[in-house]
Each structure stands twice: as structure tokens, then as C-alpha cells.
C-alpha positions as a Markdown table, in Angstrom:
| # | Residue | x | y | z |
|---|---|---|---|---|
| 1 | Unk | 178.6 | 109.5 | 93.0 |
| 2 | Unk | 177.6 | 109.0 | 89.4 |
| 3 | Unk | 174.2 | 110.6 | 89.4 |
| 4 | Unk | 173.8 | 114.1 | 91.0 |
| 5 | Unk | 170.3 | 114.9 | 89.7 |
| 6 | Unk | 168.9 | 114.9 | 93.2 |
| 7 | Unk | 172.0 | 115.9 | 95.0 |
| 8 | Unk | 171.9 | 118.5 | 97.7 |
| 9 | Unk | 173.3 | 121.9 | 96.8 |
| 10 | Unk | 173.8 | 124.8 | 99.3 |
| 11 | Unk | 171.4 | 127.6 | 99.5 |
| 12 | Unk | 172.5 | 130.9 | 97.8 |
| 13 | Unk | 174.9 | 133.2 | 99.5 |
| 14 | Unk | 173.6 | 135.0 | 102.6 |
| 15 | Unk | 171.4 | 132.1 | 103.4 |
| 16 | Unk | 172.5 | 129.4 | 105.9 |
| 17 | Unk | 174.8 | 126.7 | 104.4 |
| 18 | Unk | 173.7 | 123.3 | 105.7 |
| 19 | Unk | 176.1 | 121.5 | 107.9 |
| 20 | Unk | 176.6 | 117.9 | 108.8 |
| 21 | Unk | 178.5 | 116.3 | 111.7 |
| 22 | Unk | 181.7 | 114.4 | 110.9 |
| 23 | Unk | 180.2 | 111.2 | 112.1 |
| 24 | Unk | 177.1 | 111.6 | 109.9 |
| 25 | Unk | 179.4 | 112.5 | 106.9 |
| 26 | Unk | 181.4 | 109.3 | 107.3 |
| 27 | Unk | 184.5 | 110.8 | 109.0 |
| 28 | Unk | 186.3 | 110.2 | 112.3 |
| 29 | Unk | 185.8 | 113.5 | 114.1 |
| 30 | Unk | 189.2 | 113.5 | 115.8 |
| 31 | Unk | 191.1 | 112.7 | 112.6 |
| 32 | Unk | 189.2 | 115.3 | 110.7 |
| 33 | Unk | 190.0 | 117.9 | 113.3 |
| 34 | Unk | 193.6 | 116.8 | 113.0 |
| 35 | Unk | 193.5 | 117.6 | 109.3 |
| 36 | Unk | 192.1 | 121.0 | 110.0 |
| 37 | Unk | 194.6 | 121.7 | 112.7 |
| 38 | Unk | 197.4 | 120.7 | 110.2 |
| 39 | Unk | 196.2 | 123.2 | 107.7 |
| 40 | Unk | 196.0 | 125.9 | 110.4 |
| 41 | Unk | 199.5 | 125.1 | 111.7 |
| 42 | Unk | 201.2 | 125.2 | 108.3 |
| 43 | Unk | 200.5 | 128.7 | 107.0 |
| 44 | Unk | 202.1 | 130.0 | 103.8 |
| 45 | Unk | 205.5 | 131.6 | 104.4 |
| 46 | Unk | 204.5 | 134.5 | 102.1 |
| 47 | Unk | 204.2 | 137.8 | 103.9 |
| 48 | Unk | 200.6 | 139.0 | 104.4 |
| 49 | Unk | 201.3 | 142.1 | 102.3 |
| 50 | Unk | 202.5 | 139.9 | 99.4 |
| 51 | Unk | 205.6 | 142.0 | 99.3 |
| 52 | Unk | 208.9 | 141.0 | 101.0 |
| 53 | Unk | 210.6 | 143.5 | 103.3 |
| 54 | Unk | 213.0 | 144.5 | 100.5 |
| 55 | Unk | 210.0 | 145.4 | 98.3 |
| 56 | Unk | 210.1 | 142.4 | 96.1 |
| 57 | Unk | 206.7 | 141.0 | 95.0 |
| 58 | Unk | 206.1 | 137.5 | 96.2 |
| 59 | Unk | 205.7 | 136.2 | 92.6 |
| 60 | Unk | 209.0 | 137.6 | 91.4 |
| 61 | Unk | 210.8 | 136.0 | 94.3 |
| 62 | Unk | 208.9 | 132.7 | 94.1 |
| 63 | Unk | 209.7 | 132.2 | 90.4 |
| 64 | Unk | 213.2 | 133.8 | 90.4 |
| 65 | Unk | 212.0 | 136.4 | 88.0 |
| 66 | Unk | 214.2 | 139.3 | 86.8 |
| 67 | Unk | 214.6 | 141.2 | 83.7 |
| 68 | Unk | 212.3 | 143.2 | 81.4 |
| 69 | Unk | 209.0 | 141.6 | 82.2 |
| 70 | Unk | 208.9 | 141.8 | 86.0 |
| 71 | Unk | 206.7 | 144.9 | 86.4 |
| 72 | Unk | 203.6 | 144.4 | 88.4 |
| 73 | Unk | 200.8 | 145.8 | 86.3 |
| 74 | Unk | 197.7 | 144.6 | 88.1 |
| 75 | Unk | 196.2 | 145.2 | 91.6 |
| 76 | Unk | 197.7 | 143.4 | 94.6 |
| 77 | Unk | 195.8 | 143.0 | 97.9 |
| 78 | Unk | 197.0 | 142.0 | 101.3 |
| 79 | Unk | 196.1 | 138.3 | 102.0 |
| 80 | Unk | 194.3 | 136.9 | 105.0 |
| 81 | Unk | 195.3 | 134.0 | 107.2 |
| 82 | Unk | 194.8 | 130.2 | 106.8 |
| 83 | Unk | 191.2 | 129.4 | 105.9 |
| 84 | Unk | 189.2 | 126.6 | 104.3 |
| 85 | Unk | 186.3 | 124.3 | 104.4 |
| 86 | Unk | 185.4 | 120.7 | 103.7 |
| 87 | Unk | 182.2 | 119.6 | 102.0 |
| 88 | Unk | 180.6 | 116.2 | 102.1 |
| 89 | Unk | 177.5 | 115.8 | 99.9 |
| 90 | Unk | 177.5 | 119.6 | 99.5 |
| 91 | Unk | 177.2 | 120.2 | 103.2 |
| 92 | Unk | 179.9 | 121.8 | 105.4 |
| 93 | Unk | 181.5 | 119.2 | 107.6 |
| 94 | Unk | 184.4 | 121.5 | 108.7 |
| 95 | Unk | 185.3 | 125.1 | 108.3 |
| 96 | Unk | 188.1 | 127.3 | 109.6 |
| 97 | Unk | 189.4 | 130.9 | 109.2 |
| 98 | Unk | 187.6 | 133.6 | 107.3 |
| 99 | Unk | 186.1 | 131.7 | 104.4 |
| 100 | Unk | 184.2 | 134.8 | 103.1 |
| 101 | Unk | 187.3 | 136.9 | 102.8 |
| 102 | Unk | 188.0 | 138.0 | 99.2 |
| 103 | Unk | 191.6 | 137.2 | 98.5 |
| 104 | Unk | 193.9 | 136.8 | 95.5 |
| 105 | Unk | 193.9 | 133.2 | 94.4 |
| 106 | Unk | 196.6 | 133.2 | 91.7 |
| 107 | Unk | 196.5 | 130.2 | 89.3 |
| 108 | Unk | 193.2 | 128.8 | 90.5 |
| 109 | Unk | 191.9 | 131.3 | 88.0 |
| 110 | Unk | 193.1 | 129.0 | 85.2 |
| 111 | Unk | 190.5 | 126.4 | 86.1 |
| 112 | Unk | 187.8 | 129.1 | 85.9 |
| 113 | Unk | 189.1 | 129.9 | 82.4 |
| 114 | Unk | 188.7 | 126.2 | 81.6 |
| 115 | Unk | 185.0 | 126.3 | 82.6 |
| 116 | Unk | 184.5 | 129.4 | 80.6 |
| 117 | Unk | 186.0 | 127.7 | 77.5 |
| 118 | Unk | 183.4 | 125.0 | 78.1 |
| 119 | Unk | 180.6 | 127.5 | 78.1 |
| 120 | Unk | 182.0 | 128.9 | 74.8 |
| 121 | Unk | 182.2 | 125.4 | 73.4 |
| 122 | Unk | 178.6 | 124.5 | 74.6 |
| 123 | Unk | 177.4 | 127.7 | 73.0 |
| 124 | Unk | 178.9 | 126.8 | 69.7 |
| 125 | Unk | 181.4 | 129.7 | 69.8 |
| 126 | Unk | 184.2 | 127.2 | 69.7 |
| 127 | Unk | 183.3 | 124.6 | 67.1 |
| 128 | Unk | 186.3 | 122.3 | 67.5 |
| 129 | Unk | 189.0 | 122.3 | 70.2 |
| 130 | Unk | 191.4 | 120.8 | 67.7 |
| 131 | Unk | 190.9 | 123.6 | 65.2 |
| 132 | Unk | 193.4 | 126.4 | 65.1 |
| 133 | Unk | 192.4 | 129.3 | 67.2 |
| 134 | Unk | 193.0 | 131.5 | 64.2 |
| 135 | Unk | 190.2 | 129.7 | 62.4 |
| 136 | Unk | 187.8 | 131.2 | 64.9 |
| 137 | Unk | 189.5 | 134.5 | 65.6 |
| 138 | Unk | 190.9 | 136.7 | 62.9 |
| 139 | Unk | 193.7 | 138.1 | 65.0 |
| 140 | Unk | 197.5 | 138.6 | 64.4 |
| 141 | Unk | 198.2 | 136.7 | 67.7 |
| 142 | Unk | 197.0 | 133.5 | 66.1 |
| 143 | Unk | 198.5 | 133.8 | 62.6 |
| 144 | Unk | 201.7 | 132.8 | 60.9 |
| 145 | Unk | 203.5 | 129.6 | 60.4 |
| 146 | Unk | 203.9 | 128.9 | 64.1 |
| 147 | Unk | 201.1 | 130.5 | 66.1 |
| 148 | Unk | 198.7 | 129.7 | 63.2 |
| 149 | Unk | 199.0 | 126.1 | 64.3 |
| 150 | Unk | 198.0 | 126.7 | 67.9 |
| 151 | Unk | 194.6 | 125.1 | 68.7 |
| 152 | Unk | 192.2 | 125.6 | 71.6 |
| 153 | Unk | 193.2 | 122.2 | 73.0 |
| 154 | Unk | 196.9 | 123.3 | 73.0 |
| 155 | Unk | 196.1 | 126.4 | 75.0 |
| 156 | Unk | 193.9 | 124.5 | 77.5 |
| 157 | Unk | 196.6 | 121.8 | 78.0 |
| 158 | Unk | 199.5 | 124.3 | 78.2 |
| 159 | Unk | 201.2 | 122.7 | 75.3 |
| 160 | Unk | 200.7 | 125.5 | 72.7 |
| 161 | Unk | 204.3 | 126.8 | 72.5 |
| 162 | Unk | 202.6 | 130.1 | 71.5 |
| 163 | Unk | 205.3 | 132.7 | 70.8 |
| 164 | Unk | 205.1 | 136.4 | 71.2 |
| 165 | Unk | 204.2 | 139.2 | 73.5 |
| 166 | Unk | 200.8 | 140.2 | 74.9 |
| 167 | Unk | 200.0 | 143.0 | 77.3 |
| 168 | Unk | 203.7 | 143.8 | 77.6 |
| 169 | Unk | 204.7 | 140.3 | 78.7 |
| 170 | Unk | 206.7 | 137.9 | 76.5 |
| 171 | Unk | 206.2 | 134.1 | 76.4 |
| 172 | Unk | 210.0 | 133.9 | 77.1 |
| 173 | Unk | 209.5 | 135.0 | 80.7 |
| 174 | Unk | 208.3 | 131.5 | 81.6 |
| 175 | Unk | 210.6 | 129.5 | 79.4 |
| 176 | Unk | 212.3 | 126.7 | 81.4 |
| 177 | Unk | 209.9 | 127.4 | 84.3 |
| 178 | Unk | 209.4 | 124.7 | 87.0 |
| 179 | Unk | 206.6 | 124.7 | 89.5 |
| 180 | Unk | 205.9 | 123.1 | 92.9 |
| 181 | Unk | 207.9 | 123.0 | 96.2 |
| 182 | Unk | 211.6 | 123.0 | 95.7 |
| 183 | Unk | 211.3 | 123.8 | 92.0 |
| 184 | Unk | 214.6 | 124.8 | 90.3 |
| 185 | Unk | 213.9 | 128.0 | 88.4 |
| 186 | Unk | 217.6 | 129.0 | 87.9 |
| 187 | Unk | 217.1 | 128.9 | 84.2 |
| 188 | Unk | 213.7 | 130.5 | 84.1 |
| 189 | Unk | 213.4 | 133.2 | 81.5 |
| 190 | Unk | 216.3 | 131.9 | 79.4 |
| 191 | Unk | 215.1 | 131.6 | 75.8 |
| 192 | Unk | 214.9 | 128.1 | 74.4 |
| 193 | Unk | 214.1 | 126.7 | 71.0 |
| 194 | Unk | 210.4 | 126.2 | 70.6 |
| 195 | Unk | 208.8 | 122.9 | 69.7 |
| 196 | Unk | 205.8 | 122.2 | 67.5 |
| 197 | Unk | 202.5 | 123.3 | 69.0 |
| 198 | Unk | 200.9 | 120.5 | 71.0 |
| 199 | Unk | 204.1 | 118.6 | 71.5 |
| 200 | Unk | 205.6 | 120.0 | 74.7 |
| 201 | Unk | 204.1 | 121.0 | 78.1 |
| 202 | Unk | 205.2 | 124.2 | 79.7 |
| 203 | Unk | 203.6 | 126.1 | 82.6 |
| 204 | Unk | 203.5 | 129.5 | 81.0 |
| 205 | Unk | 201.3 | 132.3 | 82.3 |
| 206 | Unk | 201.7 | 134.5 | 79.2 |
| 207 | Unk | 200.2 | 131.7 | 77.1 |
| 208 | Unk | 197.3 | 131.3 | 79.5 |
| 209 | Unk | 196.7 | 135.1 | 79.2 |
| 210 | Unk | 196.5 | 134.5 | 75.5 |
| 211 | Unk | 193.7 | 132.0 | 76.1 |
| 212 | Unk | 191.9 | 134.6 | 78.2 |
| 213 | Unk | 192.2 | 137.1 | 75.4 |
| 214 | Unk | 191.0 | 134.6 | 72.9 |
| 215 | Unk | 187.9 | 133.8 | 75.0 |
| 216 | Unk | 187.2 | 137.5 | 75.4 |
| 217 | Unk | 187.3 | 137.9 | 71.6 |
| 218 | Unk | 185.0 | 134.8 | 71.2 |
| 219 | Unk | 182.4 | 136.0 | 73.8 |
| 220 | Unk | 182.7 | 139.7 | 72.7 |
| 221 | Unk | 182.3 | 140.9 | 76.3 |
| 222 | Unk | 184.2 | 140.8 | 79.6 |
| 223 | Unk | 184.9 | 137.3 | 81.0 |
| 224 | Unk | 183.9 | 138.3 | 84.5 |
| 225 | Unk | 180.4 | 139.2 | 83.2 |
| 226 | Unk | 180.1 | 135.9 | 81.5 |
| 227 | Unk | 181.4 | 134.0 | 84.6 |
| 228 | Unk | 178.9 | 135.8 | 86.8 |
| 229 | Unk | 175.9 | 135.3 | 84.6 |
| 230 | Unk | 176.5 | 131.7 | 83.5 |
| 231 | Unk | 178.3 | 130.2 | 86.5 |
| 232 | Unk | 178.6 | 132.1 | 89.7 |
| 233 | Unk | 175.1 | 133.6 | 90.1 |
| 234 | Unk | 173.4 | 130.2 | 89.2 |
| 235 | Unk | 175.5 | 128.4 | 91.9 |
| 236 | Unk | 174.6 | 131.0 | 94.5 |
| 237 | Unk | 178.0 | 132.6 | 94.9 |
| 238 | Unk | 178.5 | 135.9 | 96.6 |
| 239 | Unk | 178.7 | 139.2 | 94.8 |
| 240 | Unk | 182.1 | 139.9 | 96.5 |
| 241 | Unk | 184.4 | 138.2 | 94.1 |
| 242 | Unk | 186.1 | 140.2 | 91.3 |
| 243 | Unk | 188.4 | 139.3 | 88.4 |
| 244 | Unk | 190.8 | 142.1 | 87.4 |
| 245 | Unk | 193.3 | 142.5 | 84.6 |
| 246 | Unk | 196.3 | 144.7 | 84.0 |
| 247 | Unk | 196.6 | 148.4 | 83.3 |
| 248 | Unk | 198.1 | 147.2 | 80.0 |
| 249 | Unk | 195.3 | 144.6 | 79.1 |
| 250 | Unk | 192.6 | 146.9 | 77.8 |
| 251 | Unk | 191.4 | 146.1 | 74.2 |
| 252 | Unk | 188.7 | 147.3 | 72.0 |
| 253 | Unk | 185.7 | 145.0 | 71.4 |
| 254 | Unk | 182.9 | 146.3 | 69.1 |
| 255 | Unk | 184.0 | 149.9 | 69.8 |
| 256 | Unk | 184.1 | 149.4 | 73.6 |
| 257 | Unk | 187.2 | 149.5 | 75.8 |
| 258 | Unk | 187.3 | 146.1 | 77.6 |
| 259 | Unk | 189.8 | 144.6 | 80.0 |
| 260 | Unk | 191.2 | 141.2 | 79.3 |
| 261 | Unk | 191.7 | 139.2 | 82.5 |
| 262 | Unk | 194.7 | 136.9 | 83.3 |
| 263 | Unk | 194.8 | 133.3 | 84.5 |
| 264 | Unk | 196.6 | 134.2 | 87.8 |
| 265 | Unk | 198.3 | 136.9 | 89.8 |
| 266 | Unk | 201.8 | 136.5 | 88.3 |
| 267 | Unk | 201.9 | 140.3 | 87.7 |
| 268 | Unk | 199.1 | 141.3 | 90.0 |
| 269 | Unk | 195.4 | 141.1 | 89.2 |
| 270 | Unk | 193.5 | 137.9 | 88.6 |
| 271 | Unk | 190.7 | 136.4 | 90.6 |
| 272 | Unk | 190.0 | 137.8 | 94.0 |
| 273 | Unk | 187.5 | 135.5 | 95.7 |
| 274 | Unk | 186.5 | 133.8 | 99.0 |
| 275 | Unk | 186.9 | 130.1 | 100.0 |
| 276 | Unk | 183.1 | 129.6 | 100.1 |
| 277 | Unk | 182.7 | 130.7 | 96.5 |
| 278 | Unk | 185.6 | 128.4 | 95.5 |
| 279 | Unk | 183.8 | 125.5 | 97.3 |
| 280 | Unk | 180.7 | 126.1 | 95.2 |
| 281 | Unk | 182.7 | 126.2 | 92.0 |
| 282 | Unk | 184.6 | 123.0 | 93.0 |
| 283 | Unk | 181.3 | 121.2 | 93.8 |
| 284 | Unk | 179.9 | 122.2 | 90.4 |
| 285 | Unk | 182.9 | 120.7 | 88.6 |
| 286 | Unk | 182.9 | 117.6 | 90.8 |
| 287 | Unk | 179.3 | 117.0 | 89.8 |
| 288 | Unk | 180.1 | 117.2 | 86.1 |
| 289 | Unk | 178.7 | 120.7 | 85.6 |
| 290 | Unk | 175.3 | 120.1 | 87.1 |
| 291 | Unk | 173.7 | 122.3 | 89.8 |
| 292 | Unk | 170.3 | 121.8 | 91.2 |
| 293 | Unk | 169.0 | 120.1 | 88.1 |
| 294 | Unk | 170.6 | 122.5 | 85.7 |
| 295 | Unk | 173.5 | 121.7 | 83.4 |
| 296 | Unk | 175.6 | 124.9 | 83.6 |
| 297 | Unk | 178.4 | 123.4 | 81.6 |
| 298 | Unk | 178.1 | 120.2 | 79.6 |
| 299 | Unk | 179.1 | 116.9 | 81.3 |
| 300 | Unk | 181.1 | 116.0 | 78.3 |
| 301 | Unk | 183.2 | 119.2 | 78.6 |
| 302 | Unk | 183.9 | 118.5 | 82.3 |
| 303 | Unk | 184.9 | 114.9 | 81.5 |
| 304 | Unk | 187.3 | 116.0 | 78.8 |
| 305 | Unk | 188.7 | 118.7 | 81.1 |
| 306 | Unk | 189.6 | 116.0 | 83.6 |
| 307 | Unk | 191.2 | 113.7 | 81.0 |
| 308 | Unk | 195.0 | 113.3 | 81.1 |
| 309 | Unk | 196.9 | 115.3 | 78.5 |
| 310 | Unk | 199.3 | 113.7 | 76.1 |
| 311 | Unk | 202.2 | 116.0 | 77.2 |
| 312 | Unk | 201.5 | 115.8 | 81.0 |
| 313 | Unk | 199.4 | 112.9 | 82.3 |
| 314 | Unk | 198.5 | 114.6 | 85.5 |
| 315 | Unk | 197.1 | 117.7 | 83.7 |
| 316 | Unk | 193.8 | 118.2 | 81.9 |
| 317 | Unk | 192.3 | 121.4 | 80.6 |
| 318 | Unk | 193.9 | 123.7 | 83.2 |
| 319 | Unk | 193.1 | 121.3 | 86.0 |
| 320 | Unk | 195.5 | 119.1 | 88.0 |
| 321 | Unk | 194.7 | 115.4 | 88.1 |
| 322 | Unk | 195.6 | 112.7 | 90.6 |
| 323 | Unk | 199.3 | 111.9 | 90.3 |
| 324 | Unk | 200.5 | 110.1 | 93.3 |
| 325 | Unk | 199.8 | 106.9 | 95.2 |
| 326 | Unk | 197.2 | 106.9 | 97.9 |
| 327 | Unk | 194.8 | 109.5 | 96.4 |
| 328 | Unk | 191.6 | 108.6 | 94.6 |
| 329 | Unk | 192.2 | 108.0 | 90.9 |
| 330 | Unk | 189.3 | 110.4 | 90.0 |
| 331 | Unk | 190.3 | 113.2 | 92.3 |
| 332 | Unk | 191.4 | 116.6 | 90.8 |
| 333 | Unk | 192.4 | 120.0 | 91.9 |
| 334 | Unk | 192.9 | 123.6 | 91.0 |
| 335 | Unk | 196.1 | 125.1 | 92.4 |
| 336 | Unk | 197.3 | 128.6 | 92.9 |
| 337 | Unk | 200.5 | 130.0 | 94.4 |
| 338 | Unk | 200.5 | 131.0 | 97.9 |
| 339 | Unk | 199.2 | 128.2 | 98.3 |
| 340 | Unk | 195.5 | 128.1 | 97.4 |
| 341 | Unk | 193.8 | 124.8 | 96.6 |
| 342 | Unk | 190.4 | 123.4 | 95.5 |
| 343 | Unk | 190.6 | 119.6 | 95.9 |
| 344 | Unk | 187.7 | 117.3 | 94.9 |
| 345 | Unk | 187.0 | 113.6 | 95.0 |
| 346 | Unk | 183.8 | 113.2 | 92.9 |
| 347 | Unk | 183.3 | 109.5 | 93.8 |
| 348 | Unk | 182.9 | 110.4 | 97.5 |
| 349 | Unk | 181.3 | 113.8 | 96.8 |
| 350 | Unk | 184.0 | 115.5 | 98.8 |
| 351 | Unk | 185.3 | 119.0 | 98.1 |
| 352 | Unk | 188.0 | 120.8 | 100.2 |
| 353 | Unk | 189.3 | 124.4 | 99.8 |
| 354 | Unk | 192.5 | 125.5 | 101.3 |
| 355 | Unk | 193.7 | 129.1 | 101.6 |
| 356 | Unk | 197.3 | 130.1 | 102.3 |
| 357 | Unk | 198.8 | 126.7 | 103.3 |
| 358 | Unk | 202.5 | 126.1 | 102.9 |
| 359 | Unk | 202.7 | 124.5 | 99.5 |
| 360 | Unk | 204.9 | 121.7 | 100.8 |
| 361 | Unk | 202.1 | 120.8 | 103.2 |
| 362 | Unk | 199.1 | 120.6 | 100.9 |
| 363 | Unk | 199.6 | 116.9 | 100.2 |
| 364 | Unk | 199.9 | 116.3 | 104.0 |
| 365 | Unk | 196.5 | 117.9 | 104.4 |
| 366 | Unk | 194.9 | 115.7 | 101.7 |
| 367 | Unk | 196.5 | 112.6 | 103.2 |
| 368 | Unk | 195.0 | 113.5 | 106.6 |
| 369 | Unk | 191.6 | 114.2 | 105.1 |
| 370 | Unk | 191.6 | 110.8 | 103.4 |
| 371 | Unk | 192.7 | 109.1 | 106.6 |
| 372 | Unk | 189.8 | 110.6 | 108.4 |
| 373 | Unk | 187.2 | 108.7 | 106.3 |
| 374 | Unk | 185.6 | 105.7 | 108.1 |
């Protein structure tokens, strides 16, 4: 859909969310139910406690993490079971599990940071994404011959090659990191020679946390407050979600002690949120930042966020883009370990949220969802 000015949006939280039958939404009911059953049958192998029986945190085991930066410094909460929902035209066409449950969501938080960067840009707090961050923020984290060249775009596309330590975590912890099912992280954490900022993609949670810190400095107040005021309350989200940082991530802003929040749950903390709130957020982005006639984040920012990066064609501004045959070219997703997914096809006005599916099965769900269309 190219024009969402009159598109349906769900009523605010605690009011009934309109539903539509699979047939009326353009789906084969049996095939759609098969997609839901597939998601339910392929639960994440992670323990519900998020700690393995030997006491290892799931993230440390998942990413083969050892050494000086493994300490869990943010809160961790037991996860729920498989859950999710599918929207067509903003209405619920399928729903399963506890979609209101507030759970950790890991790196989906990165995509929320992307939208907050858009709010800062729209407000004029970031004048040029290609300007060095240090030109906006007078801070030692963004100074010197290397980090002084890091731009906002580099941070948003994970190509910054920022070097240093923040909140007790070094960028080296994610050197040589790979992501996705069957990723080889045998060399993760081994220092490598850095390249010029903007020239090399690396999925690096420390550098994303640097972006969160930079946005905190730009807004001058906690990012969860900004997100609630500018995005989540206007789209009718619940009041149950929370975004928590580390015991080590408090900084002083205008004489106030404020917590910087991370782009995931790598060391605990991050965004704790329910599937229904994720669905609203995904719908907002799929509709180019518009909600019920209001432009909450500019259309131009969303379009740039979903544009392929020069260093990784299936990555935008902290959003994953369509990267394999058989999926709509304009589809995109937010992904978090565990596995948690917001998947959207703007052309068909479809949004799906998955909580705690086996990561190797997420493509299988999307394939079944697409096969259910008639």
C-alpha cells in the first residue's frame, strides 16, 4: 500500500483490537493455521530461565563469549513460551500464545534505536547523518584521529569501526563475530586490525550501545522517556514495556544521573516488551512512520532506514532487509536473539511478530505465511 492516510489502526491498549477472518484478509485459513502451528512447534531451544543448567547465560553460550567482558550487568527475566500475531491491514488475523507478556527481546531494540535516531533527525538534533558524531556531541568517545571520523550513518549501519570501551565493555568483544543459525564464532573476541570508519560491516553490540549513548546526549533525557512520549503512547502501546540499562551505564546529564540503555540483551537489560506492542511498532514503520493521520517519524527517514547499506546490502539503519529468493523485495524485519522477530511486508500491509521461535525455523514460518496468501 502506498497511501496509508486512511488506513485502519488498532484502538489503544486495553480496548478491543479489531480482528478479521483469514478469508476476508486474503489468506487460506488452513495454510495460515499451518504457519501458526509451525511457529508453535518450533520453540527456541533456550531455557526458559535464560540460564543453562551449568549457570551460563544464554548470550555467553550463544556467542561463544569468554574473557574479561562476559559479566552480566543488566537485569534478566525468565522468558515465556512461543507467542505471536499476524496483522493484515492493521487487524489481527491470527494470534497465539501470551502476546501481552513483557519479555526480553534482545536486538529488536536496535530497530527502536533507529526510529529514535529518526526522531532526533526530524527535530533537528542531528543535522546531517554523514557528519561526524563528534561535530554534534563534544565527548571523548567521538574524538581523535579514528573515532573522530565516525558518523551517525556509520553507527546506524554498523560500519563505524568505533574503537574503545563504554560501560565496561570493549568493542573487541564482538570482533570477528558472526550471527545467525550455525554461525562460526570460534574467533569471536580476538582482536583484529580496524578498518576506516564506514568501510566494513560488523555486528557489534558495544558500538550500538555507543549509538544509544550518543542519542541520550543529543536528547538530554532518558531514551525510554522519549520513546514513550513520541512513539509508543501515540500508537496506543501498553504501559507495560520497559527499557533497562546496565548497573554500569549511568551517566550525568545536566546534573542528573541518567541511565543509558543498550541495543539488546547481550549483557542483560534491554527492551522488555510484549508481542502486541511490537506489532504496533512494526505497523508504524511498515506505514512509513504514519499513524492515524499523524507523521510520528518522517517518511523520508523510514525510507532511508530501509535502504541497503554499502557494506551489507541486506541491512539498513539497524533493520534487516529482504535478502533471499521468494520473499517480497520490500519486506524487512527486526531480529533479536532467542529468536524474536518483527517481520513486515508493506506492499501487502502485513505485519507478523514471533516470540521465541527456533532461529533456524524463522524463515520457514515466513515461507508458510507467504504461501497462505490467496
